[in-house]
N, C-alpha and C positions, 0 to 999 in steps of 0.2 A: 515313435511319441509319444504319451500321454496323455490323455490333456481333460476336461470339464470344465462343461458348457453348462450354463445357465442362459434364463431369457427371461426379461417383463415378469418380478420383483415385483416391483412396483412400488416399494418403502414409500408408507407416507399414508398410503390409498385411505383415504377414508370412512371408506365400508360403506357409504350412504345409505345408495342403492338396496342391500339387503335386508333393510326394515327396521334393524336393530339398532337400542339405545346409546346412546355417545362414548358409557362405559365398556360395554363389548370391542363398538369402534377401539377401542384404546391398546383395550387385550387381544385383538387382531395384528394390531401395527407391530406389538413388541414382540408378536409368534408370527410375522415378517423379520426384525430383527433378530428373531434366535436360525428364522431360515440364513439367511448369511450367515452368522456365524457354524453355523453346522456345512454352511455349503466350506466353509474352508476348512473345515474341521474334517472334509471326506478329503480337499486336495491332497494333505496333506497324510491321510492313512492309503489313500490309494497310487500314492507315488508319483502323482502328477508334472508333466515338463512346465506347462503354463491352467489359467481360468483366462475364458470367455466370455466375456457377459453382451451378452448380441440386444441390446439395450433396452427401453423402460425400468433400466434400473433404481430410479426413484420416480416422484411424482414432479415435476417443474415444482405446481403450482403451491404443492403443498411442503416443499424440501423444507428440512429442518436443522436447524446447528445438530441437533444431535445425530441427526442421518449422518448428516456430516463428521461426524467425531468419530461417526459407526464407521460410517465408509473408509475414514484414514485408520484406525486401528485394524480395522480385521484384512485390511489388502497391507497394512507394513508388520503384520501376524507372520505375512506368508512367504515376507523378500527370504528369499530370496528367488522365488518362485515367481513370473510374473505373470502378470495380469493387464489381457487385451480387452475395453472394453470396445463396443463398436463405435466406427468401421475401425479395422484394424488386416492385417490375416498375420500372417502363419505362415513361413514357408509357401506352399501350394498352395493350403489352408487358407477360407476368408469366412469372413465375418462381417457380418453385414445386417444391420436392422433394411427389414422389409417384406415385400408380399409376394410372392413366385402365384402367380397367375392363376397357371389351373384350376388352385385349392382356393382360392378367394371364394366366393360362394359358396362353400363349405364353411366359415366362421360366422356364416350367420348377415341377412342383412343389414345390421350397422356399419359392420367390416370394411372402414374405410381403406384401401389401399395403397400403402408410404412403397414409395422408393418402390417400383410394378419392374419382374424379371422373368422371363421363362424361363427354363432348365437349359434348353441348350443353351443361353447366356454366360455359365455359370464355365462347361468346357470353353467357350468360346473367349470368356479369358482366361486359361490356359490356371484353369486351378481345380484341383483335385476332388474337392469338398466345399464349401460351403456351412460354414454355423450361420444359423438365423435365430433374429427375434421377431416378435413381432402378431406372432400370432399365438394365441396364447395355447389351443390345441396340439402334443407331443405330434409330430410326423417324423418318419423315419426314410427316406428318398435315397437311392441309389445318389447322386449328385450332394443330399443336401441333409439338413435334418431343423425341423426344430422341437428346441427341447420340450416349449411349453412354460408357461410360469410354474415355478414351483412349489406355489402355497397357493390353493386355492383367493380365485379373489371376489368368486361370486359362487350361487348353488350350479349343480349343475358339472362343476369343475369337478367332483373329487372320484368318479367312480371307472374310470378305462382301464387302471393300473399298471400308466407308465409315469406315472406323472413324479416329479424331480430333474435330481439334479444329470447330466448325461456323462456321463464316464465311459474317453473314447480313446480304443487304441488305435494307431494308425501308422499301417509297414510300410518300407520304404519304397513301398509299390502305391501308395498314396488308395492301400484298403482301407472301410472304415470298420471297427466294429465297435459298438455300443447297447451299451448300457447303460436306463435308467435308477437312477439308485434315490429311495425317497431321502429326505431332508427339511423337512415340514414335520409336524407334531401337532395340528389344527386343523379337524377334519369336518367338512362340511357336507349333513345327510340331507339329501333330496329324498324325502318318504311321502309313499301313499297311503294311506288309512282306508278302504275299501269298508264301509259301513255296513251297508247290505250283509256283505260275505260274512261280516265279522255278527252278528245275528246281534243291532243295537237299538236296541226298543225304549230308551232310558237316555234322558243325559248325565246321567252314572254312566249306562255302558259306554257312551261314547268317553268318557275318560278313563275307565277304565284300561280302555281299548288303547287312549296315548298313551298313556305310564307303559304299559306296554311293552308299545313301539321303541318308545324312545328308554325303555331300560337298559342302565350298563352303557349309555355309551358317552362318548367328549366330546368334546368340542362346540357347535352350533348344529341345529336341525332343523328343519320348514316340515312340518307336515302337512300336506292338503287331503281333507276330507273327501269321500266324493263315495257314489254310491245310492240308491235309495232309501228315504227314512221313512217313519212314520209318518203319514200325511196329518198331526194331532201333534209331530212333535215339534219348536217352534224354538232354535236355540243358534246360537255366534260362536265366534270362536271365543270373544274374546269372555265368553261364560269358562272356562277351561285354563283361562291366564295363570291360575293359581298352581296347573298341574305339576306334577312332583319331580326333580328330572335332577343328571348331575352333572348337565352340561353345563355352559357360558351364556349360551341363549338359545333361543324355543321360539318360532313365530307359525302359529295354526295358522289355516286359510281352507276357504273352498275353491273345488274343483267340481264336478260336475256332479251337484246333488240334487237329486228329484223327491219332494211326493212322492208320494204310493199311495192314491185313494186309488180303490173298489170303485169304477165309473159308473160299472151295471150295477150295483148295489144301490149306488145314490139317485144312479136316473129312477129305480121304483119309486123312491122317498116322494110323497105329496106337498113337499116344499119348495121355496122361492130354489134354491139352489139344484135340487130334485128336473127338475121344469129346465133349466139352466144347460143341466149335462144333457136332456132328452135334445133338446135343443140343435144341442152344435152335434153329436151325434148322427142327429137326420140327418146334418146337412151333406149334401154328393158333395158340393166343389172345393173341401180341403184336402188336403191329403193327409197320414197320417201321425207325421213330426207335426205339422201344424196345428191338428189337430189337438193332439197332446197338450200342444203349450198354451194352447184357449184354454182347457179344459182347467192346468192346474194354475192357471194365472186368472181365472175366471175366479174358479175353489176355494182360492188363497187369499180373492180380495172382498167373499162375501164371508170370511171367518175377518175380516176384516186386519189383515197383517198388513204391515210395512214394507216390507220387502215381498216384493211383487215381484220379481228376478226368478224368469228360467233357466236355469243350464244346460 
């Protein structure tokens, strides 16, 4: 027997938490719909005997008439291949939306358990294998499979090489051979740009590096700017909002950015900031990390900057 398994597609997801405008959100929701249709096509081309949907197929509080029509069309197009939506079962193969508890912590502190169970419960229930939803990260274990969400729903869900729908072949002895097949075409790129390592000395240098970093990418991207920057260079992500790119959306944010001050040189100045640096360097009861934060914050304040945060 061969099946295709998916879970956690979350049709009609808002994508509000990603930081993009409403237009990008609409394009992402359309991409979710296309992903469902790609799953249907995969069922056909792989010769699968059934489609399993392990829960969270759509967002309950945002479910639209358009999505209802799409699901009717998509599943009818598979006839006579059956579609099983959790909860359900197929011979000794289980379908369930729940949390295998040994892997819960790996989902992050915000993930709440739903239908909790232990691995031993699978065998105790007389099942050969369990296909599951609820966890968005894919996982294959001897007795269960989490397909993971086939379409990224947020940044950090695109890079493990496993995301997609699962094509599973189940032998007469109950052994399961699984292969993940991609079904989404809207990548999320989570990128880091080290300003210091790239020799960025001016706003224009930073702009050029951002442009190079996102060149030829499709989908959406989030670029985190980090590293040391010249102390006199004052900028924020909005300065680069007009960077040219070929994607549907680009987000820029600050990571660990540190102004590059030469404290030894400044300490020799016959100025207020020179005296400030000399006093802080002479303090014996301050550890190096705290000393650096005091120096950077103070020097930025003496320059009249409004953003005194030190990352």
